[in-house]
VEXDRENLUM-974509 format. One record per residue (C-alpha): x, y, z; residue in three letters. Coordinates in steps of 0.5 Angstrom, whole numbers, plus 500, padded with zeros to 3 digits. Example, Ala and Ser with C-alpha at 12.3 -4.5 7.8 and 13.67 -1.06 7.14 Angstrom:
<recs>
525491516Ala527498514Ser
</recs>
This chain:
<recs>
403474608Met401474601Arg398468598Leu400469591Arg398465586Arg394464580Gly387462580Leu389455578Ala393454584Ala387454588Leu386447586Ala393445587Ala394438589Ala395436597Val400432599Leu397427604Val401426610Leu399423617Pro396428621Val392425627Ala395429633Pro397423638Gly398418631Ala405418632Ala409414637Gln416413639Ala420411645Asp418416651Pro425414654Ala428417649Leu433423651Pro430428647Phe423427651Arg427429657Asp425436659Pro430435665Gly436435660Leu439442657Pro435444651Leu441443646Ala442436649Ala435434647Arg436438640Leu443434639Asp439428640Asp433428636Leu438431630Leu442425630Gly436421630Arg433424624Leu436422616Thr438427612Leu431426608Asp427427614Glu432433616Arg431436610Ile423435610Ser423440616Leu425446612Leu419446609His413451612Gln409444613Tyr413440617Gln411432616Pro410427621Ala415423623Ile411417626Pro418413628Arg420418632Leu413420635Gly414427631Leu407430629Asn406435623Val408442625Phe405448621Lys409454620Ala405461621Gly398463624Thr396470623Glu395473630Ala397480629Leu391483633His387477635Gly387470632Val386472625Ala387466620Trp390460618Ser390455612Asn387449612Asp393445608Tyr388439607His382442604Asn385446598Asn389450602Ser382454604Ala383460608Lys380458615Val378464619Asp378465626Ala371467630Thr376470636Ala376476640Thr379482635Val383487639Phe384494636Pro389494629Gln396494631Ala397501629Val391502635Gly394497640Leu401502640Ala396508641Ser395506647Thr402508650Trp401502655Asp406496654Pro403492661Ala396493657Leu399490650Ile402484654Thr396482657Arg393482650Val398478647Gly397474653Asp390473651Ala391472644Val396467645Gly391463650Asp386463644Glu391460639Leu393455644Arg385454644Gly385453637Phe391449637His387444641Ala382443636Gln386442630Asp393443631Pro394441623Thr391448621Ile393452627Trp400452628Gly403455634Leu408459630Asn405466630Ala406471624Trp406476628Ala407482630Pro409487625Val414492627Val417495620Asn416503622Pro410507619Leu415512616Arg409514610Asp402513612Pro400512605Arg403505606Trp397500604Gly399496611Arg399502615Asn394499620Glu399493621Glu405496624Gly406500630Tyr409507629Ser413512625Glu418511631Asp423505632Pro423505639Leu416505641Leu414500635Ser420496639Gly417497646Val410495643Ile412489639Ala416487645Thr410487650Ala405483645Tyr411478644Gly412477651Asp404476652Gly404471647Leu410468649Gln408467656Gly412468662Asp415461663Asp422461662Pro424455659Asp417454655His413458649Leu406459649Lys406461642Val412463638Ala412470635Pro415472628Thr417479627Leu414482620Lys417484615His425484615Tyr426490613Ala425497610Ala419494607Tyr414500607Asn411500600Asn406495596Glu406497589Thr411492585Leu413490592Arg417484590Asp421488585Arg422495588Thr428496592Ser428500598Ser434505597Asn437505605Val443508607Pro447506613Gln445511618Arg437510615Val438502616Leu442502623Asn438508626Glu430506624Tyr429500620Asp433495624Arg432498630Lys424495632Pro427488630Phe433489634Glu429492641Ile424486641Ala430480640Leu434483644Arg428483650Asn427476647Asp420477645Ala421473639Ala423467636Thr425470629Gly423474623Val420473616Met424476611Ala420481607Ala418481599Tyr422487597Asn429488595Leu434491600Ile439495596Asn439491590Gly439484594Arg432480595Pro430480602Ala429473602Thr437472602Val439479606Asp445476609Pro443480616Asp438474617Leu444469618Gly448475622Thr446481625Leu439479627Val441472630Arg446476634Asp441480637Trp438474640Ser441470646Arg437464643Arg436460637Arg432463632Leu427460627Phe427465621Asn421464615Val420466608Ser414470606Asp409467602Ala412464595Trp418468596Ala423463594Pro420462588Thr420470587Asn428469586Leu427465581Thr421468578Gly419476578Ser426478581Gln430473577Ala435474581Tyr437466580Tyr437462574Ala435455579Thr431454584Gln436450587Ala441456587Glu435460590Ala434455596Asn441454597Ala442462597Ala436462602Thr439458607Leu445461607Glu443467608Ala439465614Gly432463613Leu430456616Asp423455613Ser420455605Phe413458605Thr411455599Val407450595Asp402449601Asp403442603Thr407440597Asn414440600Ala417436593Val419442590Pro423445596Thr426438598Val428437590Thr431444590Ala435443596Ile437436595Lys439439588Asp444444592Ala447439596Leu449435590Ala452441586Gln456443592Gly452449593Leu450448601Ile452442605Thr449438610Glu451442616Ala447447613Asp441443613Val442441620Asp443449622Glu436450620Ser433444621Ala435445628Gly433452629Asn426450626Ala426444632Leu428449637Ser422452638Ile418446637Arg422443643Phe420451647Arg413450645Leu413443649Gly411439644Glu416433646Phe416434653Asp411428656Pro406432658Asp406437653Gly409443657Gly405448662Pro401451657Tyr399444654Ala392444658Gly389451655Ile383449652Ser378452646Pro374455653Ser379461652Val376463646Ile372469646Asp371469654Ser368474657Pro374476660Ala377477653His371481651Arg372485657Ala380486656Leu378488648Ala373493651Arg378496655Glu383496650Thr379500645Ala378505650Ala384506651Glu387506644Ala382512642Ala385519641Val381525643Leu384529637Leu380536639Lys375538644Asn372545645Asn368543651Gly363539648Ile366533651Leu364528655Pro357528653Leu352527658Gln348521658Pro341522656Gly338527650Gly337526643Ser343524639Val343524632Ala349518630Val350519622Val355517617Gly357511613Pro361507619Thr356509624Ala352502624Asp358498621Lys364494624Leu370493619Tyr375488620Ser381487615Asp385482611Trp389480618Tyr383481623Gly379475625Gly371474625Gln368478629Leu363474634Pro359479635Tyr358486633Arg357493637Val357499632Ser357505635Ile350507633Leu349501639Asp354504644Gly351511644Ile344508643Thr345505650Glu347512653Arg342517650Ala335518651Ser333518643Thr337516637Val337517630Ser341515624Thr343515617Gly348513613Thr349519609Gly350515603Ala347518596Asp342513593Arg343514585Ile341510579Ala345509573Leu342510566Lys346508560Asp346514555Val346510549Ala339505551Thr336509556Gly336503560Arg338503568Tyr344499571Val339493575Thr342488580Ala338482579Gly339475582Ser345473578Gly349478574Ser348486574Val346488567Ser342493563Leu335491564Thr330497567Ala327502564Thr325506570Thr329507577Ala325502580Ser328499587Thr332494583Ala336499579Ala338503585Gln344503589Phe347506595Asp354509594Thr360511599Val366515597Asp372512601Trp378516599Gly382516593Asp376517589Gly374509590Val366508592Ser362502593Thr356501590Leu350497594Arg344494591Ser338497595Val334491592Ala339486595Asn343490600Gly350487597Arg355490593Leu357490586Val363486584Gly366484579Tyr366476580Gly371474575Trp366475569Gly360479569Pro359484575Phe354481580Val352483587Thr354478592Gln358481597Ala356483604Thr362487604Asp369488601Pro373482603Ala378477601Gly384477598Trp381479591Phe377485593Val373486587Gln367491589Glu371498588Gln370503583Phe371510581Lys365514578Ile369519573Glu366525571Asp367526563Gln365533564Gly359533559Asp354531564Gly356523563Thr359519568Val364512567Val365507572Leu373505572His373499576Tyr379498580Val377492585Gly382488582Tyr388492580Glu394489583Thr401489582Gln401484576Glu396488573Ser391483571Trp387488567Phe391493565Pro387495559Asp380493560Thr378496567Asp373500565Tyr365498566Val362496559Thr356493556Val356486553Gly352483548Ala348480552Asp346486556Gly351484562Asn356489565Leu363487563Thr370490563Leu372493556Gly377498554Thr377506556Ala374507549Ser369503550Ala367505557Ala359506558Thr357512559Arg352513564Phe348519567Thr348519574Arg342520577Glu341522585Val335519588Leu336521595Val342526597Asp344522603Gly348528605Val342533606Ala338527609Arg343526614Ala344534616Ala336534617Ala336529622Thr342532625Ala339538626Lys333536630Lys337532634Ala341536641Gln347533639Thr350530632Ala355524632Val358524625Val362517624Val366517618Val372514616Gly375508612Thr374500610Asp380497611Pro379493605Phe378499600Val383504597Ala389502600Gly391495603Arg396489602Glu399490595Val395497594His398504596Asp394510597Arg396516593Thr392521598Gly390521606Leu383525605Gly376522607Leu372520601Gly369528598Ala362526600Arg364524607Gln368530608Glu361534605Ala357530610Leu361533616Ile360540613Lys353539612Ala352536619Val356542623Arg352547619Ala346544621Ala347543628Asn353546632Pro354541637Arg357536632Thr362530634Val366527629Val368520630Val374518625Leu374510624Gln380509620Ser387505619Ser392511618Tyr393519619Pro387523615Gln388530613Thr381532616Ile384540616Asn376543615Trp374539621Ala380540625Gln378548624Arg370547625His368542629Val368542637Pro370535638Gly374529634Ile375523637Leu379517633Trp379510633Thr382504629Thr378499627His378496633Ala374490634Gly367487636Ala367492642Glu368498639Thr361501640Gly362500648His369503648Ala367509644Val361511648Ala365510654Asp370515652Val364520649Leu361519655Tyr367520660Gly367513663Asp373513660Val378519660Asn381518654Pro388517654Ser391514647Gly396518644Arg398518636Leu404514634Thr404518627Gln405525624Thr398527621Trp400531615Pro395537613Arg396535606Ser401529602Thr405536600Ala408534607Gln410528605Leu415526599Pro413525592Asp415519592Asp413513596Leu419509595Leu424514598Arg426510604Tyr431516607Asp428519612Ile434523613Ile434526606Lys427527605Thr425529612Gly420524614Gln416523620Thr417527626Tyr424526627Leu426530621Tyr420534618Asn420541620Arg413543617Ser407544622Thr403538622Pro396537623Leu397533629Tyr404532632Ala407525634Phe404523641Gly398528641His392526645Gly387530649Leu385528656Ser378531660Tyr383533665Thr390538665Thr396536667Phe402540670Arg409539669Tyr414540675Gly421543673Val425537671Pro432534675Ser437531670Val443528675Arg446521675Asp443518668Gly437520671Arg431525669Val426526673Ser419531673Val413531678Thr407531674Ile400533677Thr393532675Asn391539675Ala384538673Gly377535676Arg377529674Arg382523674Ala386521668Gly392518664Asp398522662Glu403519657Val409523660Val414523654Gln422524654Leu425527647Tyr432529647Thr435533641His443533640Gln445541639Arg452539635Thr454534631Ser458532625Arg451530621Asp444532621Ala441529627Thr433529630Ala429535631Ile427531637Arg427524638Gln423520643Leu428516648Arg423514653Asp415514656Phe411513662Gln403512662Lys401514669Ile394515672His393521677Leu387522681Asn385530681Pro390534685Gly395527686Gln402528684Ser408523682Thr414524680Thr416520674Val424518673Thr427516667Phe434513666Thr438515660Leu445513659Glu450516655Pro449510650Ser442511649Asp444517645Leu449513640Ala447514633Arg450511627Trp457514624Asp458512617Gln465514617Thr467508621Arg461504621Gln459503628Arg455507633Arg458513636Val456518642Val459524640Glu461530645Thr455535645Ala450538649Val443535649His436538650Asp432534655Ile425535652Leu419533657Leu411533654Gly406531652Ala407530645Ser413532640Ser409538639Gly407540646Asp414540650Ile412542657Arg419543660Gln426543658Arg434542661Ala440540659Thr445535659Trp452535657Ala455529654Val462527654Arg463522648Gly468523642Glu469527636Thr468524629Ile475525626Pro476527619Ala475522614Arg482518612Asp481517604Leu488515604Ser485508606Arg480504602Pro473507603Thr466504602Arg463508597Ala456507601Glu459510607Thr458517603Phe455523607Asp451525602Asp448524595Tyr443526589Ser440520585Gly445515587Ala442508588Arg445503593Leu446496590Leu448489591Asp456488591Glu455480590Thr448476590Lys451474597Ala453480601Arg456487601Gly453494598Thr455498592Val453505589Val451506582Gly448512578Ala441512575Thr443519571Ala449523569Ala451527574Gly449523580Asp454524586Trp456521592Ile459526597Ala465525603Phe465531607Arg470533612Asp476529609Ala483530611Arg487530604Leu495529605Arg496531597Gly495524594Gly496524587Thr492517585Thr485515585Phe484508586Thr477505585Ala474498585Arg468498581Ala465493576Ser461495569Gly464500565Ser464507565Gly468513569Thr468516576Val469523576Gln473526582Val471533584Arg473538590Leu467542594Gly461540590Ser459537584Pro461542579Ser467543583Gly474543581Arg475537577Leu482533580Leu481527575Gly478521572Thr478513573Ala475509567Thr473502568Val472498561Thr467493561Gly468488567Thr464482564Gly459483569Gly456487574Val459482580Tyr465482576Asp470487580Tyr477490577Thr481495580Thr483502576Val487508578Thr487515575Ala492521577Thr489527580Leu491534580Ala495536587Arg490538593Phe491538600Ser487540607Gly480539610Arg475538604Gln469535601Ser470530596Val465528591Tyr465522586Leu460522580Leu460515577Pro457514571Ser451510569Pro453503568Gly458503573Leu458500581Arg463503585Leu465499591Ala471502594Thr476508593Phe482511596Ser486517595Ile493516596Gly
</recs>
């Protein structure tokens, strides 16, 4: 959730509500308080007792108390992505309250365990801790958890990569199901916590996210972006979804009709769907989709959202808009009742209206950061670690001398959706417990910046950062770390704090980059003449608050402030200590060197900030090279939130271990793996490209089939394949058996150590009407085997599991085809193969004589998908002349009339065989009066027949809904 508001809103007035738990009183004999009655009967009874105003009040994120019926305040939304993270204290100026709790590995790390049973245990622990916080203060710690995030990680440049699970929809859905199951608890009728899946749907970019539209053809939408949500909801592992900020095919996700139809059809229970923060006002603001908030709120309810996350506790704007919508006839009381009932449904299931509070009411704050949860965090972090490379250097032997160097060696970092660490065991700490002697160094360069014009140095005093010192004294010294994408931090040697903007003159206040407005980021830009300028990128948000004044200049008072690029102050960058050389010297003296490099989750990409590259910072790369040159026994530990292009390290360093930012127990877990107490079993959930050249040139290209994204469709050789991960032992795969819907294979531990193998089942459809995945994950099992032990792994695989979306008939289909059955240790390490002949159906030739939706095209160039109306439907528009859509294998019966339903103005050319093929005719649409005003036009076509491909070329300014040729 993004708390998107201006500075003035931080002091917004707060609605005073009765909040004391237990303060509300009502007759305990009322039917809605009888847990022996069916939920529907209890819900109907309570709804029938509420006034219209009271029912409307339940549609706001902060549902007020209704004392006459004994209803207390209910707050929607507590962040719990990988542990209880934070919530809002709406009675204290909407202050963000951070949880000091057990922090588990980032979500992408949880999925890297490939262990659903373990993730269910993690979810169970998080659910317990949220209940513990709720017992402390239910007005802050609501039991509606906004987790997990299930958006597929199609592009690792996404600023929120660490929040998702995988680029694969099945793996994402399975891990989400496991985490949601744990959060909810195992009672069949009650919830421990009510999980909400984020963010529906096709959301994978941050730049201008509330204004960009994800262009997603039907196949991709149904096979990819929707799939993880469907899996979790069909498995009853969530109680609703949060709508995304973006537009989907031209329509804001906040009013996506899927929310009230398709999404609810996936679950057998009532769902409670919520908006993202302030998204309802985007509809009338940044998206300008509706003229009034009454129209926007009415459309939001009609689409299927039940809760408006906006205005903190101040429900007045939401309530007023909904009442206006009722008065205008835009919605009915039945619409209000439906959403109010959805809101109350999870409160019943949470046990709120049971006399005893339900089976989870007794969970106390004593569970928070308990010894058992600390142990589980350590276990999970170890299982999440992925051994990327090992040329025999690992596992390390206890004792000996070890140099542990790098910018993240002695630091643990959290992220926006991570809780406060109750304690910290760094990787340096973990190795120190195992080695006889340890030496260390950050590898950071210590520099001074001297103003060319005055000869004075940038100085960090007790207040603002200024040009004060005449020598490079301690106060004028800064340690700089390059975090990637050219973004660096500057830490004052004098006080250990980072240089940041501070909404005025620059100051040194923050210990680490954190908060919503990360103001401690700079690009030190070489000017080619021996000088540098400081480009401030700390608050470079999608609103571009500082579009023209984002360079460091010196004010008249000598303090550093912001100015234009042309006025940027020129500095000489004096290197006082070469951190890379010092770290290499330290490493040379040790028996083994461990270089700990990576990312800070708040720097160079995060929510509202995408990345442009995937490389380590240049000085971190230099650190790896220098340490490896100084000590051949070098291991790289990479701590990061996303795939990184560590090509040199893969070629030259004997051992590489990857971990996410994995919480307080990171150091213990990494040491457990490095020293062999835990045999590494983590596997990558994303393809790691060799460079961004293996990714689309535009992050907004969502069509993974067209662009060849993810392991499903990308044919280039990656740095590391999806599913990759090594072990300290080896596993042998026997000859597989495919019989009666079961795929079986015997796995043997052929090594000398006990270990876990993740057996991965992929399939490939050899023939199809359309392009199909190179290989696709269908199932997996994580097994534990002792040395010499064998076991038979069996997967159930039905023909229906191989169904794909047929855009020609807009439904799922199983085609008659031979499928390759692929069993292996990763998508790039297939150990055994078999085949399976599946009898399904053959997709018939298109019959274009019937009305055909333009969005069901087979191929396209430049065309974009747009909203047919504000409420529903998708049409096709062109961005430039020459854009086209194609309909392959059409049976043409000699029709001579082209009929189109379209809006706007322009033409539609009909061509055969190619975009420049034979022109059959052109339909002309004169101005219809508006983009949502459609008309039907016809055009006479030249004669033709047979089975051919038809190309339609709509001109810009026209929206094509349907067509036919007859």
